[in-house]
TORPA-4810 file (N, C-alpha, C, O; in nm, 3 decimals):
<nodes>
NODE_1_-0.562_-5.893_-15.785_-0.472_-5.783_-15.801_-0.545_-5.651_-15.797_-0.501_-5.555_-15.734_M
NODE_2_-0.658_-5.648_-15.864_-0.733_-5.523_-15.866_-0.778_-5.486_-15.725_-0.783_-5.368_-15.691_D
NODE_3_-0.809_-5.584_-15.646_-0.850_-5.559_-15.508_-0.737_-5.500_-15.426_-0.759_-5.414_-15.341_G
NODE_4_-0.612_-5.548_-15.454_-0.496_-5.495_-15.382_-0.472_-5.348_-15.418_-0.438_-5.267_-15.333_D
NODE_5_-0.489_-5.316_-15.549_-0.468_-5.178_-15.592_-0.568_-5.084_-15.528_-0.535_-4.971_-15.491_D
NODE_6_-0.692_-5.130_-15.517_-0.794_-5.046_-15.457_-0.765_-5.026_-15.310_-0.779_-4.915_-15.258_V
NODE_7_-0.723_-5.133_-15.242_-0.691_-5.120_-15.100_-0.576_-5.025_-15.077_-0.580_-4.945_-14.983_D
NODE_8_-0.473_-5.032_-15.161_-0.357_-4.943_-15.145_-0.396_-4.798_-15.172_-0.352_-4.707_-15.102_M
NODE_9_-0.478_-4.778_-15.274_-0.522_-4.641_-15.305_-0.606_-4.588_-15.190_-0.595_-4.471_-15.154_A
NODE_10_-0.691_-4.672_-15.133_-0.774_-4.629_-15.021_-0.687_-4.597_-14.900_-0.714_-4.502_-14.826_A
NODE_11_-0.581_-4.678_-14.879_-0.491_-4.654_-14.766_-0.416_-4.522_-14.784_-0.401_-4.445_-14.689_A
NODE_12_-0.369_-4.494_-14.906_-0.298_-4.367_-14.933_-0.393_-4.248_-14.916_-0.354_-4.144_-14.863_E
NODE_13_-0.517_-4.265_-14.962_-0.615_-4.158_-14.948_-0.647_-4.134_-14.801_-0.664_-4.020_-14.758_T
NODE_14_-0.655_-4.243_-14.725_-0.684_-4.230_-14.581_-0.571_-4.157_-14.510_-0.597_-4.080_-14.417_A
NODE_15_-0.444_-4.181_-14.552_-0.330_-4.110_-14.492_-0.325_-3.965_-14.537_-0.288_-3.877_-14.459_E
NODE_16_-0.362_-3.938_-14.663_-0.352_-3.804_-14.719_-0.460_-3.712_-14.663_-0.439_-3.591_-14.653_A
NODE_17_-0.574_-3.768_-14.625_-0.684_-3.685_-14.575_-0.646_-3.613_-14.446_-0.672_-3.493_-14.435_V
NODE_18_-0.585_-3.680_-14.346_-0.546_-3.605_-14.226_-0.440_-3.498_-14.255_-0.444_-3.389_-14.198_P
NODE_19_-0.344_-3.529_-14.343_-0.242_-3.429_-14.379_-0.305_-3.310_-14.447_-0.269_-3.195_-14.420_E
NODE_20_-0.400_-3.337_-14.536_-0.469_-3.231_-14.606_-0.549_-3.145_-14.509_-0.553_-3.023_-14.521_L
NODE_21_-0.613_-3.210_-14.413_-0.688_-3.135_-14.311_-0.595_-3.048_-14.227_-0.629_-2.934_-14.194_D
NODE_22_-0.477_-3.103_-14.192_-0.379_-3.024_-14.116_-0.334_-2.901_-14.196_-0.324_-2.791_-14.142_D
NODE_23_-0.308_-2.921_-14.325_-0.266_-2.809_-14.410_-0.376_-2.704_-14.420_-0.348_-2.584_-14.413_M
NODE_24_-0.500_-2.746_-14.436_-0.611_-2.651_-14.443_-0.624_-2.573_-14.313_-0.652_-2.453_-14.312_K
NODE_25_-0.603_-2.646_-14.201_-0.615_-2.581_-14.070_-0.505_-2.475_-14.054_-0.532_-2.365_-14.006_K
NODE_26_-0.379_-2.510_-14.094_-0.268_-2.413_-14.085_-0.292_-2.292_-14.176_-0.264_-2.179_-14.138_R
NODE_27_-0.343_-2.318_-14.297_-0.371_-2.210_-14.390_-0.477_-2.115_-14.333_-0.465_-1.993_-14.344_L
NODE_28_-0.579_-2.171_-14.271_-0.685_-2.091_-14.209_-0.628_-2.005_-14.096_-0.665_-1.889_-14.082_K
NODE_29_-0.537_-2.062_-14.014_-0.474_-1.987_-13.906_-0.391_-1.871_-13.961_-0.395_-1.760_-13.908_E
NODE_30_-0.315_-1.898_-14.068_-0.232_-1.794_-14.127_-0.318_-1.680_-14.184_-0.282_-1.563_-14.171_M
NODE_31_-0.429_-1.714_-14.247_-0.518_-1.612_-14.300_-0.578_-1.529_-14.187_-0.593_-1.407_-14.201_E
NODE_32_-0.613_-1.592_-14.077_-0.667_-1.519_-13.962_-0.563_-1.422_-13.904_-0.595_-1.309_-13.868_D
NODE_33_-0.436_-1.469_-13.895_-0.329_-1.382_-13.845_-0.307_-1.263_-13.938_-0.289_-1.151_-13.891_E
NODE_34_-0.309_-1.288_-14.070_-0.290_-1.179_-14.166_-0.402_-1.076_-14.155_-0.377_-0.956_-14.162_A
NODE_35_-0.527_-1.124_-14.136_-0.640_-1.031_-14.121_-0.624_-0.949_-13.993_-0.652_-0.829_-13.993_A
NODE_36_-0.581_-1.014_-13.884_-0.560_-0.942_-13.758_-0.450_-0.837_-13.772_-0.463_-0.726_-13.720_A
NODE_37_-0.341_-0.871_-13.844_-0.232_-0.775_-13.866_-0.281_-0.656_-13.949_-0.244_-0.541_-13.921_L
NODE_38_-0.363_-0.682_-14.052_-0.417_-0.573_-14.133_-0.504_-0.480_-14.049_-0.499_-0.358_-14.066_R
NODE_39_-0.583_-0.537_-13.961_-0.667_-0.455_-13.874_-0.582_-0.368_-13.781_-0.609_-0.249_-13.762_E
NODE_40_-0.478_-0.429_-13.723_-0.390_-0.352_-13.634_-0.319_-0.240_-13.710_-0.307_-0.129_-13.659_M
NODE_41_-0.273_-0.268_-13.831_-0.204_-0.167_-13.909_-0.299_-0.053_-13.944_-0.261_0.064_-13.936_Q
NODE_42_-0.422_-0.086_-13.982_-0.520_0.019_-14.012_-0.548_0.104_-13.889_-0.565_0.225_-13.900_A
NODE_43_-0.554_0.040_-13.773_-0.580_0.113_-13.649_-0.466_0.209_-13.617_-0.489_0.323_-13.578_K
NODE_44_-0.341_0.162_-13.634_-0.225_0.247_-13.606_-0.221_0.363_-13.704_-0.193_0.477_-13.664_V
NODE_45_-0.248_0.337_-13.833_-0.248_0.445_-13.932_-0.355_0.547_-13.899_-0.334_0.667_-13.917_E
NODE_46_-0.469_0.501_-13.852_-0.577_0.592_-13.816_-0.536_0.681_-13.698_-0.565_0.801_-13.697_K
NODE_47_-0.469_0.621_-13.599_-0.425_0.698_-13.483_-0.318_0.800_-13.520_-0.319_0.912_-13.470_E
NODE_48_-0.226_0.761_-13.606_-0.115_0.849_-13.642_-0.154_0.950_-13.749_-0.075_1.038_-13.782_M
NODE_49_-0.272_0.939_-13.802_-0.315_1.029_-13.908_-0.291_0.962_-14.042_-0.246_0.848_-14.050_G
NODE_50_-0.322_1.034_-14.143_-0.308_0.975_-14.276_-0.160_0.956_-14.307_-0.079_1.046_-14.286_S
NODE_51_-0.128_0.840_-14.356_0.010_0.808_-14.390_0.035_0.843_-14.535_-0.038_0.801_-14.624_V
NODE_52_0.141_0.921_-14.557_0.174_0.961_-14.694_0.303_0.893_-14.734_0.382_0.851_-14.650_Q
NODE_53_0.323_0.882_-14.864_0.449_0.825_-14.910_0.559_0.929_-14.894_0.530_1.048_-14.890_D
NODE_54_0.686_0.885_-14.884_0.796_0.980_-14.856_0.811_1.087_-14.964_0.845_1.201_-14.933_P
NODE_55_0.788_1.052_-15.090_0.805_1.151_-15.196_0.702_1.263_-15.185_0.732_1.379_-15.211_S
NODE_56_0.578_1.227_-15.145_0.475_1.330_-15.129_0.508_1.420_-15.010_0.489_1.541_-15.018_A
NODE_57_0.558_1.363_-14.900_0.594_1.445_-14.785_0.715_1.532_-14.815_0.723_1.646_-14.768_S
NODE_58_0.810_1.480_-14.894_0.926_1.561_-14.933_0.883_1.678_-15.022_0.934_1.789_-15.008_A
NODE_59_0.790_1.653_-15.112_0.741_1.759_-15.199_0.667_1.865_-15.118_0.682_1.985_-15.141_T
NODE_60_0.588_1.818_-15.020_0.515_1.912_-14.934_0.611_1.995_-14.851_0.591_2.115_-14.836_A
NODE_61_0.715_1.932_-14.796_0.809_2.008_-14.714_0.888_2.106_-14.799_0.919_2.216_-14.753_S
NODE_62_0.922_2.068_-14.923_0.994_2.159_-15.013_0.905_2.278_-15.047_0.952_2.392_-15.050_Q
NODE_63_0.775_2.253_-15.071_0.683_2.362_-15.100_0.667_2.453_-14.979_0.655_2.575_-14.993_A
NODE_64_0.668_2.394_-14.860_0.659_2.473_-14.736_0.782_2.561_-14.720_0.771_2.677_-14.680_N
NODE_65_0.901_2.506_-14.749_1.026_2.584_-14.740_1.023_2.701_-14.837_1.062_2.813_-14.803_K
NODE_66_0.976_2.675_-14.961_0.971_2.783_-15.060_0.874_2.893_-15.016_0.900_3.012_-15.038_E
NODE_67_0.764_2.854_-14.953_0.667_2.953_-14.907_0.727_3.037_-14.794_0.709_3.159_-14.792_E
NODE_68_0.798_2.974_-14.701_0.862_3.048_-14.591_0.972_3.137_-14.645_0.986_3.251_-14.601_V
NODE_69_1.051_3.087_-14.741_1.161_3.165_-14.797_1.109_3.286_-14.876_1.178_3.386_-14.887_D
NODE_70_0.987_3.276_-14.932_0.932_3.390_-15.005_0.895_3.503_-14.909_0.878_3.617_-14.953_S
NODE_71_0.883_3.474_-14.780_0.852_3.576_-14.679_0.974_3.615_-14.597_0.960_3.681_-14.494_R
NODE_72_1.095_3.577_-14.642_1.215_3.599_-14.561_1.319_3.678_-14.639_1.320_3.680_-14.762_S
NODE_73_1.407_3.745_-14.564_1.520_3.817_-14.624_1.649_3.772_-14.557_1.650_3.728_-14.442_V
NODE_74_1.759_3.785_-14.631_1.892_3.759_-14.580_1.954_3.893_-14.543_1.948_3.987_-14.622_F
NODE_75_2.012_3.901_-14.425_2.075_4.025_-14.378_2.221_3.995_-14.353_2.255_3.918_-14.263_V
NODE_76_2.307_4.056_-14.433_2.452_4.035_-14.418_2.517_4.150_-14.347_2.458_4.257_-14.332_G
NODE_77_2.641_4.128_-14.304_2.724_4.228_-14.235_2.661_4.272_-14.102_2.667_4.389_-14.065_N
NODE_78_2.602_4.175_-14.031_2.542_4.204_-13.901_2.653_4.205_-13.797_2.740_4.118_-13.796_V
NODE_79_2.650_4.304_-13.709_2.750_4.315_-13.604_2.745_4.193_-13.513_2.636_4.143_-13.483_D
NODE_80_2.860_4.146_-13.470_2.867_4.024_-13.389_2.801_4.041_-13.251_2.759_3.942_-13.190_Y
NODE_81_2.792_4.163_-13.202_2.730_4.185_-13.072_2.581_4.211_-13.082_2.514_4.232_-12.981_S
NODE_82_2.527_4.209_-13.204_2.385_4.240_-13.225_2.299_4.122_-13.180_2.333_4.006_-13.204_C
NODE_83_2.187_4.152_-13.115_2.094_4.048_-13.068_1.977_4.036_-13.164_1.951_4.128_-13.241_T
NODE_84_1.905_3.922_-13.162_1.788_3.906_-13.249_1.681_4.012_-13.222_1.610_4.052_-13.315_P
NODE_85_1.667_4.058_-13.097_1.569_4.161_-13.065_1.602_4.293_-13.135_1.513_4.363_-13.182_E
NODE_86_1.733_4.326_-13.141_1.772_4.450_-13.208_1.747_4.442_-13.358_1.706_4.541_-13.419_E
NODE_87_1.772_4.327_-13.417_1.744_4.308_-13.560_1.593_4.317_-13.584_1.549_4.377_-13.682_V
NODE_88_1.515_4.258_-13.495_1.369_4.265_-13.508_1.320_4.409_-13.501_1.235_4.448_-13.581_Q
NODE_89_1.373_4.489_-13.409_1.333_4.629_-13.398_1.372_4.707_-13.523_1.300_4.798_-13.565_Q
NODE_90_1.486_4.671_-13.582_1.532_4.743_-13.702_1.436_4.719_-13.819_1.412_4.810_-13.898_H
NODE_91_1.381_4.595_-13.830_1.294_4.561_-13.943_1.145_4.568_-13.906_1.061_4.530_-13.988_F
NODE_92_1.111_4.616_-13.788_0.972_4.619_-13.742_0.887_4.711_-13.829_0.768_4.686_-13.847_Q
NODE_93_0.945_4.817_-13.883_0.868_4.911_-13.964_0.824_4.850_-14.097_0.729_4.898_-14.158_A
NODE_94_0.890_4.745_-14.142_0.857_4.682_-14.271_0.730_4.598_-14.261_0.653_4.591_-14.357_C
NODE_95_0.708_4.536_-14.148_0.592_4.448_-14.129_0.613_4.366_-14.003_0.711_4.383_-13.931_G
NODE_96_0.518_4.275_-13.978_0.526_4.192_-13.858_0.635_4.088_-13.876_0.632_4.008_-13.970_T
NODE_97_0.731_4.089_-13.785_0.844_3.993_-13.792_0.802_3.866_-13.719_0.763_3.869_-13.602_V
NODE_98_0.810_3.754_-13.791_0.774_3.626_-13.732_0.891_3.564_-13.657_0.875_3.511_-13.547_N
NODE_99_1.011_3.572_-13.717_1.128_3.508_-13.656_1.256_3.576_-13.706_1.263_3.619_-13.821_R
NODE_100_1.355_3.585_-13.618_1.488_3.633_-13.654_1.587_3.524_-13.617_1.589_3.478_-13.503_V
NODE_101_1.669_3.483_-13.714_1.768_3.379_-13.691_1.906_3.435_-13.719_1.936_3.476_-13.831_T
NODE_102_1.990_3.439_-13.618_2.131_3.479_-13.635_2.212_3.351_-13.629_2.214_3.284_-13.527_I
NODE_103_2.279_3.317_-13.737_2.356_3.193_-13.745_2.484_3.206_-13.666_2.546_3.313_-13.662_R
NODE_104_2.526_3.095_-13.603_2.650_3.095_-13.526_2.731_2.971_-13.563_2.677_2.874_-13.617_S
NODE_105_2.860_2.975_-13.534_2.947_2.861_-13.567_2.938_2.757_-13.455_2.858_2.770_-13.363_D
NODE_106_3.023_2.654_-13.466_3.015_2.545_-13.368_3.060_2.585_-13.229_3.037_2.511_-13.133_K
NODE_107_3.126_2.702_-13.215_3.169_2.750_-13.085_3.069_2.849_-13.025_3.091_2.901_-12.916_Y
NODE_108_2.960_2.875_-13.097_2.858_2.967_-13.047_2.883_3.112_-13.085_2.809_3.200_-13.041_G
NODE_109_2.985_3.140_-13.165_3.014_3.276_-13.207_2.929_3.310_-13.329_2.919_3.228_-13.420_Q
NODE_110_2.868_3.428_-13.334_2.784_3.465_-13.450_2.869_3.473_-13.577_2.985_3.513_-13.574_P
NODE_111_2.806_3.434_-13.690_2.878_3.435_-13.818_2.871_3.570_-13.890_2.943_3.593_-13.986_K
NODE_112_2.784_3.659_-13.843_2.779_3.792_-13.904_2.667_3.808_-14.004_2.667_3.904_-14.081_G
NODE_113_2.572_3.716_-14.007_2.455_3.733_-14.093_2.332_3.677_-14.023_2.343_3.600_-13.927_Y
NODE_114_2.216_3.716_-14.074_2.090_3.675_-14.010_1.983_3.656_-14.117_1.996_3.702_-14.230_A
NODE_115_1.876_3.587_-14.078_1.758_3.571_-14.162_1.641_3.630_-14.085_1.625_3.606_-13.966_Y
NODE_116_1.559_3.708_-14.155_1.441_3.768_-14.094_1.320_3.716_-14.170_1.308_3.735_-14.291_V
NODE_117_1.230_3.649_-14.097_1.108_3.594_-14.159_0.991_3.683_-14.117_0.972_3.712_-13.999_E
NODE_118_0.912_3.724_-14.216_0.795_3.809_-14.191_0.668_3.726_-14.200_0.669_3.614_-14.253_F
NODE_119_0.559_3.781_-14.149_0.429_3.715_-14.159_0.370_3.740_-14.297_0.310_3.650_-14.356_V
NODE_120_0.387_3.861_-14.350_0.332_3.896_-14.482_0.441_3.891_-14.588_0.558_3.919_-14.561_E
NODE_121_0.402_3.855_-14.710_0.497_3.850_-14.822_0.536_3.992_-14.865_0.648_4.014_-14.911_T
NODE_122_0.443_4.088_-14.851_0.470_4.225_-14.895_0.580_4.292_-14.812_0.644_4.386_-14.858_E
NODE_123_0.602_4.244_-14.692_0.703_4.304_-14.604_0.844_4.284_-14.658_0.935_4.359_-14.625_A
NODE_124_0.861_4.181_-14.744_0.995_4.157_-14.800_1.038_4.274_-14.887_1.153_4.316_-14.881_V
NODE_125_0.946_4.327_-14.969_0.978_4.441_-15.055_1.014_4.564_-14.971_1.103_4.641_-15.008_Q
NODE_126_0.946_4.582_-14.861_0.978_4.694_-14.772_1.115_4.674_-14.707_1.192_4.769_-14.689_E
NODE_127_1.145_4.549_-14.672_1.274_4.522_-14.606_1.390_4.541_-14.704_1.499_4.580_-14.663_A
NODE_128_1.367_4.513_-14.831_1.475_4.532_-14.930_1.513_4.679_-14.943_1.624_4.711_-14.985_L
NODE_129_1.423_4.770_-14.907_1.453_4.912_-14.908_1.553_4.951_-14.799_1.616_5.056_-14.806_L
NODE_130_1.565_4.865_-14.697_1.660_4.891_-14.588_1.801_4.844_-14.621_1.887_4.842_-14.533_L
NODE_131_1.827_4.807_-14.746_1.962_4.769_-14.788_2.054_4.889_-14.769_2.017_5.001_-14.802_N
NODE_132_2.171_4.865_-14.716_2.273_4.966_-14.687_2.234_5.060_-14.573_2.294_5.167_-14.557_E
NODE_133_2.133_5.022_-14.492_2.104_5.099_-14.372_2.202_5.057_-14.263_2.268_4.953_-14.275_S
NODE_134_2.213_5.136_-14.158_2.313_5.108_-14.055_2.249_5.052_-13.929_2.144_5.096_-13.885_E
NODE_135_2.316_4.952_-13.872_2.277_4.896_-13.742_2.406_4.868_-13.667_2.492_4.795_-13.716_L
NODE_136_2.421_4.924_-13.550_2.544_4.913_-13.468_2.664_4.966_-13.546_2.775_4.914_-13.531_H
NODE_137_2.643_5.068_-13.628_2.754_5.129_-13.701_2.802_5.047_-13.821_2.906_5.079_-13.879_G
NODE_138_2.728_4.944_-13.859_2.767_4.864_-13.976_2.658_4.874_-14.081_2.540_4.876_-14.049_R
NODE_139_2.701_4.878_-14.207_2.607_4.890_-14.318_2.555_4.751_-14.353_2.632_4.662_-14.389_Q
NODE_140_2.423_4.731_-14.341_2.362_4.599_-14.365_2.345_4.573_-14.514_2.320_4.666_-14.592_L
NODE_141_2.358_4.448_-14.552_2.330_4.403_-14.690_2.203_4.320_-14.684_2.205_4.209_-14.630_K
NODE_142_2.093_4.370_-14.739_1.964_4.302_-14.732_1.928_4.254_-14.871_1.921_4.332_-14.966_V
NODE_143_1.904_4.122_-14.883_1.859_4.062_-15.009_1.748_3.964_-14.979_1.730_3.921_-14.864_T
NODE_144_1.673_3.928_-15.082_1.568_3.827_-15.066_1.634_3.693_-15.042_1.738_3.663_-15.101_A
NODE_145_1.576_3.613_-14.956_1.634_3.483_-14.923_1.609_3.386_-15.038_1.499_3.382_-15.091_K
NODE_146_1.709_3.310_-15.075_1.693_3.211_-15.181_1.665_3.076_-15.118_1.705_3.050_-15.004_R
NODE_147_1.596_2.991_-15.193_1.563_2.858_-15.144_1.670_2.760_-15.188_1.702_2.752_-15.307_T
NODE_148_1.725_2.687_-15.094_1.824_2.585_-15.128_1.753_2.466_-15.191_1.652_2.419_-15.140_N
NODE_149_1.808_2.419_-15.303_1.753_2.301_-15.369_1.835_2.182_-15.325_1.957_2.182_-15.344_V
NODE_150_1.772_2.079_-15.267_1.850_1.965_-15.220_1.919_1.895_-15.335_1.862_1.878_-15.443_P
NODE_151_2.043_1.856_-15.310_2.120_1.784_-15.412_2.187_1.874_-15.512_2.250_1.825_-15.606_G
NODE_152_2.177_2.005_-15.496_2.236_2.097_-15.593_2.350_2.176_-15.528_2.363_2.297_-15.549_M
NODE_153_2.433_2.109_-15.451_2.545_2.175_-15.386_2.645_2.215_-15.494_2.683_2.135_-15.580_K
NODE_154_2.687_2.338_-15.487_2.783_2.385_-15.585_2.920_2.324_-15.555_2.961_2.312_-15.440_Q
NODE_155_2.988_2.284_-15.662_3.121_2.228_-15.647_3.220_2.342_-15.628_3.224_2.436_-15.708_F
NODE_156_3.299_2.332_-15.524_3.402_2.430_-15.498_3.536_2.361_-15.511_3.569_2.272_-15.431_R
NODE_157_3.613_2.400_-15.609_3.743_2.338_-15.629_3.838_2.375_-15.516_3.833_2.485_-15.462_A
NODE_158_3.923_2.280_-15.483_4.020_2.306_-15.378_4.132_2.392_-15.433_4.172_2.380_-15.548_R
NODE_159_4.181_2.480_-15.346_4.294_2.562_-15.389_4.419_2.476_-15.392_4.436_2.389_-15.307_R
NODE_160_4.505_2.499_-15.489_4.628_2.420_-15.493_4.718_2.455_-15.376_4.732_2.571_-15.338_P
NODE_161_4.778_2.355_-15.321_4.868_2.376_-15.209_5.008_2.406_-15.261_5.056_2.338_-15.351_S
NODE_162_5.073_2.507_-15.206_5.209_2.536_-15.251_5.308_2.429_-15.207_5.422_2.427_-15.253_P
NODE_163_5.264_2.340_-15.118_5.354_2.237_-15.067_5.346_2.108_-15.148_5.426_2.017_-15.127_Y
NODE_164_5.252_2.100_-15.240_5.239_1.981_-15.324_5.337_1.993_-15.440_5.380_2.103_-15.474_M
NODE_165_5.372_1.881_-15.500_5.476_1.881_-15.601_5.434_1.928_-15.738_5.518_1.979_-15.813_G
NODE_166_5.309_1.914_-15.774_5.268_1.946_-15.909_5.199_2.082_-15.914_5.123_2.117_-15.823_F
NODE_167_5.225_2.159_-16.021_5.157_2.288_-16.031_5.011_2.268_-16.072_4.977_2.164_-16.129_P
NODE_168_4.926_2.363_-16.042_4.785_2.350_-16.081_4.769_2.358_-16.232_4.856_2.408_-16.304_P
NODE_169_4.656_2.309_-16.278_4.628_2.317_-16.422_4.619_2.461_-16.465_4.564_2.545_-16.394_R
NODE_170_4.673_2.489_-16.583_4.663_2.623_-16.636_4.766_2.719_-16.579_4.767_2.837_-16.614_G
NODE_171_4.853_2.671_-16.493_4.955_2.759_-16.437_5.061_2.787_-16.541_5.097_2.699_-16.619_A
NODE_172_5.109_2.907_-16.543_5.212_2.944_-16.640_5.347_2.903_-16.582_5.388_2.949_-16.475_I
NODE_173_5.413_2.817_-16.655_5.543_2.768_-16.611_5.653_2.855_-16.672_5.641_2.897_-16.787_M
NODE_174_5.758_2.882_-16.599_5.868_2.958_-16.657_5.937_2.872_-16.764_5.938_2.750_-16.754_P
NODE_175_5.994_2.936_-16.865_6.059_2.858_-16.970_6.182_2.786_-16.913_6.244_2.830_-16.816_P
NODE_176_6.215_2.674_-16.979_6.333_2.602_-16.935_6.457_2.683_-16.965_6.468_2.746_-17.070_Y
NODE_177_6.549_2.681_-16.873_6.673_2.755_-16.892_6.782_2.657_-16.935_6.808_2.557_-16.869_L
NODE_178_6.843_2.689_-17.044_6.952_2.605_-17.093_7.083_2.680_-17.075_7.088_2.803_-17.075_F
NODE_179_7.184_2.605_-17.062_7.317_2.661_-17.046_7.360_2.727_-17.179_7.335_2.670_-17.286_S
NODE_180_7.421_2.840_-17.174_7.466_2.904_-17.298_7.586_2.833_-17.360_7.627_2.866_-17.471_P
NODE_181_7.643_2.734_-17.289_7.764_2.668_-17.337_7.736_2.539_-17.410_7.830_2.467_-17.443_Y
NODE_182_7.613_2.507_-17.435_7.582_2.383_-17.506_7.451_2.326_-17.457_7.403_2.360_-17.348_G
NODE_183_7.394_2.238_-17.537_7.264_2.180_-17.505_7.276_2.086_-17.388_7.343_1.983_-17.398_Y
NODE_184_7.214_2.118_-17.277_7.208_2.030_-17.162_7.332_2.030_-17.076_7.331_1.966_-16.970_G
NODE_185_7.439_2.097_-17.116_7.559_2.097_-17.033_7.555_2.215_-16.939_7.518_2.326_-16.978_K
NODE_186_7.594_2.191_-16.821_7.604_2.298_-16.724_7.751_2.305_-16.682_7.807_2.209_-16.629_V
NODE_187_7.810_2.417_-16.707_7.951_2.432_-16.674_7.961_2.474_-16.528_7.890_2.563_-16.482_M
NODE_188_8.047_2.410_-16.459_8.066_2.445_-16.321_8.203_2.511_-16.306_8.304_2.465_-16.359_R
NODE_189_8.201_2.616_-16.236_8.326_2.688_-16.212_8.364_2.669_-16.067_8.280_2.670_-15.976_Y
NODE_190_8.492_2.652_-16.048_8.541_2.639_-15.912_8.582_2.775_-15.863_8.666_2.843_-15.921_R
NODE_191_8.518_2.814_-15.753_8.549_2.944_-15.696_8.674_2.933_-15.610_8.691_2.836_-15.536_L
NODE_192_8.760_3.033_-15.619_8.879_3.029_-15.533_8.839_3.049_-15.387_8.751_3.128_-15.355_P
NODE_193_8.905_2.977_-15.302_8.878_2.989_-15.160_8.962_3.102_-15.103_9.085_3.094_-15.100_M
NODE_194_8.898_3.201_-15.059_8.971_3.316_-15.002_9.003_3.289_-14.856_9.112_3.321_-14.809_R
NODE_195_8.908_3.233_-14.785_8.932_3.209_-14.644_8.931_3.060_-14.622_8.825_2.998_-14.625_Y
NODE_196_9.042_3.004_-14.601_9.052_2.860_-14.582_9.064_2.830_-14.434_9.144_2.894_-14.365_S
NODE_197_8.987_2.736_-14.384_8.997_2.704_-14.241_9.129_2.634_-14.209_9.168_2.623_-14.092_P
NODE_198_9.198_2.586_-14.314_9.319_2.509_-14.287_9.445_2.595_-14.300_9.555_2.543_-14.283_Y
NODE_199_9.431_2.717_-14.328_9.540_2.811_-14.323_9.606_2.835_-14.448_9.700_2.914_-14.454_G
</nodes>
């Protein structure tokens, strides 16, 4: 009996050894593929430059926006026929103008305001002195440009529609009118017919 047990154990071991070798071979192949993928990824990252995480790039872009906005002014009440070159000439005395942006709607019509970006930060203070100056016969409103904070959109309540059934909150309602002839009763009077179609 002991001889049979040894033979069976030897037979199982003989079968397990090729399976074990196959598993080791597959594991080695997978490790080689993973190493090759890591090398390729490192090569791509090197070609594309240093890879940053999204939060770091978002912080950097936000800091860049704040820096650009510190060198910019908002110009309101700009004439619709005014060109960016004319706005640039108007603010040229303040400092070197880097860019003039006149915003337009989806139909390409100007909205009536512009942004002027300067090269120097000191030019913003000079540009603020041009508040209420005239360009194309219109008085300009010049203020420092503010930086929009993402996710901080101001809530604008909708105006109540006069066609909806319910009055808006806080609306003053007229007092209920009751009939002078009793609680809840409305007396109806029959008016005499002066002109009858039936003669």
